N, C-alpha and C positions, 0 to 999 in steps of 0.2 A: 504493500500500500504506500502511496505517496505520503509525504509529510503532511500535506493538506488533508488527505483522507483520514490519517491517524488523528489529527487535531479535531476534525469534525466528528469522528466516532467517539472520541473522548468526551466532547461536549454533549453528544446525544446521551451517553451513559450518565453523565452528571445530571442532565435535565431530567432523565427518567427517574433517577434516585430522588432528586429534589421533589418531583411531582408526587412520587409515592409517599414521601415523608409528609408533604403538605396535605395529601388526601387523608392520611392516617390521623393527622392533627385535627382536620375538619370533622372527622367522624367521632372524635372523642375516644380514640383507642388508647390502650395502654400496653406496655410491654411486660411480659411475664419474666420470671427469673432467668429464663434462658435467652432472652432477647427476642422471642417470638412476639409478634403483635397480634392481639386479639381484641374483639369488642368487649365493652364492659359487661359483666354478668348481671343477669336480672334475678331478683328474688322470686323463686318459683315454689309454690306449695307442692308437697310430694304427690298430691292427687290431681294436679293441674297440668295441662298441656303447656310446655315452656313457651310455645309461640303465642299463647293467649295471656301470658302473665303480664302484669303491670310492671313498670320499672322498679317500683318499691311497693311494699304492702300498704294497703290503705289503713290509716289509723283512725278508728271510729271511737268516739267517747263512750264511756259507760252509760247505758240507758238510751243511747240514740237509736238502737235497733228497734226499740219499742215503738218509736214514732214513725217508722218508715213503711209499715206494712201497706197502708192505703195511699200514702202521699209521698212516695219516694222521690218525685220530681220537685217537691216544694219543701225545703228545709224548715219553713216556718208554719207549715200546715198543722192543724190540730193543737194549737197553743193559744186558744182563745177565740172568741167570735163576737158578732154583733147581732143580738136578737131583734133589733129594731128593723134591720133591713133584710135579715135572713142570709146575708152573705158572710163569708168567713173573714174575720179580722185577726190575724195571727198575733201571738204573744200578748193576748189581753192580760193574762196574769203573770206576775213574776214568780218563777219557780226556783226555790232553793234546793237544787238537786244535791244529795249527799255525796255523790261521786263527781269530783271535779272532772270537766270534760276536755281534757287535754290528752295528747299522746303521752303514755307513761314513760317514766325514766328508763325502764328496761327497753322500750321500743326505741327511744332516742339513742341509747347506747348501742343497740343492735344496728341501727342505721349507720352510726359512725364506724362500727367495726366491720361493716360489709365491704368497705373499700380496701383493696389490697393492690398496691401499685409496685411492680418490680422495675428495676432499672438495668439497662445493658447498653454499653457504649458500642456504636458501630465501628467497623475497622476504618482507620484513618487513611486518607488518600490525598495526594498532592492536588492542589487546584491552582488554576491561573488566577490573577488578581480579580477578574470579574467573578470567577467562581467563588472566591473568598467573600466578596461583598454580598453576593446572593446568599451564600451560606449564613453570613451574619444576620441578614434580614430574616431568613427562615428561622434561625435560632430565636431571634427576637419575637417573631410571630408565634412560634411554638411556646416560648416562655409565657407570653401573655395568655395564650390559649390554655396552657396548662394551669396557670394561676386561676383563670376563670373557672375551668373545669374542676379543679381540686380545692377551690377556696372553701366551699361548704364542708367537705369531708375533713380538711385540715383543721378548720375552726372547731368542728365537732370533736375531733380527737384532742385538740389542745384543751378545750373546755373540760373534756372528760378527765384529763390528768391534773387539772387544777384542784387544790384542796377544797373540799366542801365547806361551806360556811358552818362555823361551830362556835358555841359559847365557851367561856372558860369558867372553871370552878363548879361549885355545887349549887349555884342558883340562889334565889331569894324567895321568901314567902312560902306558902304551902298550897299545893294543888292536889286534888284527888284525881287519880288516873285509873281508868278501868281497862282491864284486859278481859276480852270476851272469849267464850268458848269457841274454838276453831280459828282464832286470830292467827295470822301468819306474821313473820317478822316484818314484812312489808306493811301490813295493816297497822302494826304498832308504830312503825317509823312514821307513817302518814299522820296518825293522830297525835303523836308527840309533837310534831312540827306544827300541826293545826292549833294545838293548845299553847304554843310558844314555850313548851318545856325544853325542846331542842331547837337549834337555829335552822335546821334543814332536815329534810328526809334523808339526803345522802349521807350526812354526817353520822347518823345512827345506823342506817342500813349497811353502809360500807364497813362499819365497825363490826356488825353482826357477821358479815361474810368472812371477816378475818379471824373470827373466834373459832377455836378448836378445843373441845368439841362444841357443836352448835348449842347455843343456850336453849333451855327449855323454860317456857313461860307458863305460869299457873294463873288461871282465870281468877278475877277478883279485883278489889280496889287497893290501890297503892298510894302511899303518901310521898309525893314528889314536890319539886319546887319549880318556879318559873326560871327560864333561861339557864338551864343546866348544860354542862358539856355533855356530849354524847356518851363519853365514858362514865361520867357520874350518873347519868340517867340509867345506863345499862346496869351499873353496879347496884343502884337502888332497886331496880326491878328484880334483881337476883337475890336481894337481901330479905329473908323471911320476916325480919322485924319491921320492914316497911309495909308489909301486907296488913291491911286494916280488916279486922274481924267484924262480921255483921255490918259491913258498909257497902253501899251501892249508889250509883248515880243514875237518875232518870233524866235524860235530856228533854228540853222543850220540844214538843211535837211528837215525841215517841208514841207509837201505837201500842195498844194493849198487849199483843203477843210479845213485842220486844221488851216492854216493861217487865213482864213476868220473867223473861229470860234473864234480864239484868238482876232482878231481885234474887233469883235462884243462885246466880254466880256469886253474889255478894254475901248471901246469908248461909248458903249450903242447904237451904230447904229444897227438896226435890221439886223439879218443875211440874211434875204431874200433880203434886199436892197443891201447888199454887194455881194451876189450871182448874182443878176441881173446886177450889175456893172461889175463883173468879166466876165459875159457872153457877154459883148460888143465885137465887133471886136478888136483883139489885136492891130491893126493899130491905133485905137483911143488913145492908150497909147504910140505909137512910137516904138512898138516891131518890131523885124526883120520880114520879109515877111514869113519865114518858121513857125512862131509861130501860133498856133491855140488856145492857152489859155495863161493865165498869168503865168502858171507854170514855175518856175525857175527864174522869174524876180521880185519877191518880196524879197528884201534883208533882211536877218535875222539879227535883232538888237532889241534894246529896243527903243520904240518910245513914245514920249509925244507930242500929237498934239493939235492944237488950237481947242477949242470947236466950233461946228457949221459947220465943214467940212462935206460935203456929202460923200456918199460911193465912188463915182468916184474920188473925190479929195484925199481921203485917199489912195486909191490904186495907184493913180498916184504918190503920195509921196514916196511910197515904190519902185515903178518902177524906179523913178528918182534916188533914193539912190542906186539901183543896177547898173544903168548906171554909177554913180560916182565911184563905186567900180571897174567896168570894165575899166573905163578910167584911174583910179589910177594904175591899174595893167598893163597898156600899151596895152590893147586889142583893136585892130582897130575895127571900127564899123562893117565892113564886116565879122569879125571873132567872133562877140558876140554870135551868135547862137551856133556854134560848141563848143565854149568854155564853155558856160553854160550847154550844154547837157553833155559833158565829166565831167565837175566839179560836176554836180549833182550826177553822178555815183560814182566818187571818194569820195564825201561827205558821201554817204551811205555805201560804202564798206570799208573805211579806218579805221573805229573805232575811238578811242579817242586819239591815239598817233599822234600828229601833225607831228612827224618825218617820219611817214609811208605814209603820203599823197603823197609826190612826188614819192615815190617808187611804190605805187599803180597806180598812173597816168602813170608811165613808163611802167608797165605791160600792161595796156590797150593800150597805144600808140604803143608798140611793136607788139601787136596782130593786131592792125589796119594796121600797116605798112606791116606786113607779111601776111595779108589776113586771119588771124585766127579769128574765132568768139570770141567775148568778153566773152561769157558764164558767165554773171553776174546774179546771182539769184535775186538781188535787182531789176533789170529791169523787170524780169519775174513777180515778185510779184506785182510790180506797175501796170503792164498791166492787172493783174487779179483783181485790185481794192484793194489789200491788201497793203496799204501804211504804215502800222505799223509793218511789218515783212519782213524778207528775206527768210523765209522757203518756199520751193516750192516742188511740187511733180513731178514724172516722166512724168505724163500726161501733166502737165502745161509746163514743159520744152520742150516737144515734139510738143506743139501746135504752129505751124507757123502762124496761124491766129492772134495771139497776136503780134502786130507790135512792142511791147516793148521787145519781147522775143529774147535776144541776144544769146541764144543757137541755135534756129532754123533759125534765120535771121542774115545775115552778117552785119558788120559795126555798127555804132552807132544806138541806137533806134530812133524812129520817133520824140522824144521830151525829155525834161528834166524829171527826176523822183523826183524832189523836188527842194527846194530853197537853193543853195549853198552859203557858206560864203567866206570871204577873203582867208582863208587858202586853201580851195579846188580850188578856182579860180586860185590862184598863182601856185598851184601844176599842174593844167591842162595846163598852158602855160609854166611852168618851171619844167617839170618832171626830176627826178633824172637820172644820168647816169647809165646805166646798161642794161644787155641783158635778164633780167628776163621775163618769160612768165607765171609764176605761183606765187601764194602766199598762205600761210596757217598759221593760228595761231597754235602755239605749246603749248601754255599755255593760256587757256581761262579765267583764273582768272586775269592775268596781261595783256593779250592782246599781249604778245610777238609773233611776226610774222616772218616766214622764207620766203624769196623770192628765187625762183629757176629758173634756165634756162632750165634744161633738165627734161624729164619725170622721170628719175631715181632719181634725186635730190628731185623732188617734192614728189615722193613716199616715199623716206626716211624721209622727213619732216612729211608726213602724218602718218608714223609709229611712229614718236616721239609723235605726238598728241594722237594717240591711246594708247601709253604707258602711257602718262600723264593721260588720262581718266581712265585708269585701276589702277592707283597708289593708289587711295583712294576712299572711298565712296563720300567724298565731291567733289573730282574732277569729279567723274562719274555723279554727279547731273548736272554739266555744259553740259555734252555731251549727255544727253538723248534726 
């Protein structure tokens, strides 16, 4: 070959190699440990066709599946309505779902760990000056592309190896913490962080993972403190002297079956004995004649009872405490039933901001006064047996045979849907002043809620919620 032909052949080979490298970069490929180039792997469930798999597994918040059966195309369907027009108006009620609706930490860790990038240097070859310049440009382009492609995984990996937020020392004050039958280490880590006993879920959970042998937790109530280090919290939960005898906590809004379970765990009284005592005629406990169960009349609080009390005596103690709360709020004896029923709905619908309780009570009272159905998803869910969620389906909301269904039936439901506390009781008898008929959260992270009088105002508030949901991926995770 002539010198010119050799030079042209060399240029063609260089161009082909550069084109192949640029094509690989454009497709987001990575090199494995041997230097072979292959496309990024997709997460595929064992029973799915790899060609049908999504790039990464969908992350669905706890409880969301319950709301998708009839309204899969509308993430806001089934969350409130407008009985004046007969049309659906989503998110009428603010629901305090017990399970935060974000991708779990385990899912986030798994997503970060799914990226494995190998490196291999190609054989070096001499290039003419133009070839070097083109090579430098390609390296620059590849560098930018690699940064963009790997920025998310690298950030996730860096965040994973940063120390989890943790407090120092043994904390201050005193807090009663309950471990429930069947709790996992993850469950305990979540609630410790929620009660501000530990600084973060990860601080405690990562400590558990490092423990050998694995700690074994015993159900019951424990004396802890606020803002403890993860190590101090774990040590306290392993200390038998920290376990409180005959002590239990009933949270605000807890339903009757959950309350009985908590009592059993704290006192050691068998659950079946408590269930039998709860099945006695409500009149045996002095409840109003409308009552068919003890639901609503077990006051939520922390209790330390004398040992030796039988199941009936324990339940009577909680009922008497609820009567004391009603008397302190100025509720006449003949108004106890209606007050408890309304307060139980307010407790479930008003979320965590105590300032919203009187406003939510006013919305429901205005609807009662104007003959408008309450349309509370919390009541519908309770009637279906789902005491831990407020998600409902179109079919459930249309089922008038559910006597707790306040979409299909007018007025208050046939009974309480949980055990309300002082704040909800006071809101039920002292609702705020206002003409509101609707309420909807416009920021699910903070719980900020908008109260509206007209359909137009409510629809504008719903639009704000939808905009918030679409503002970021993190926001969208709340709205799924």
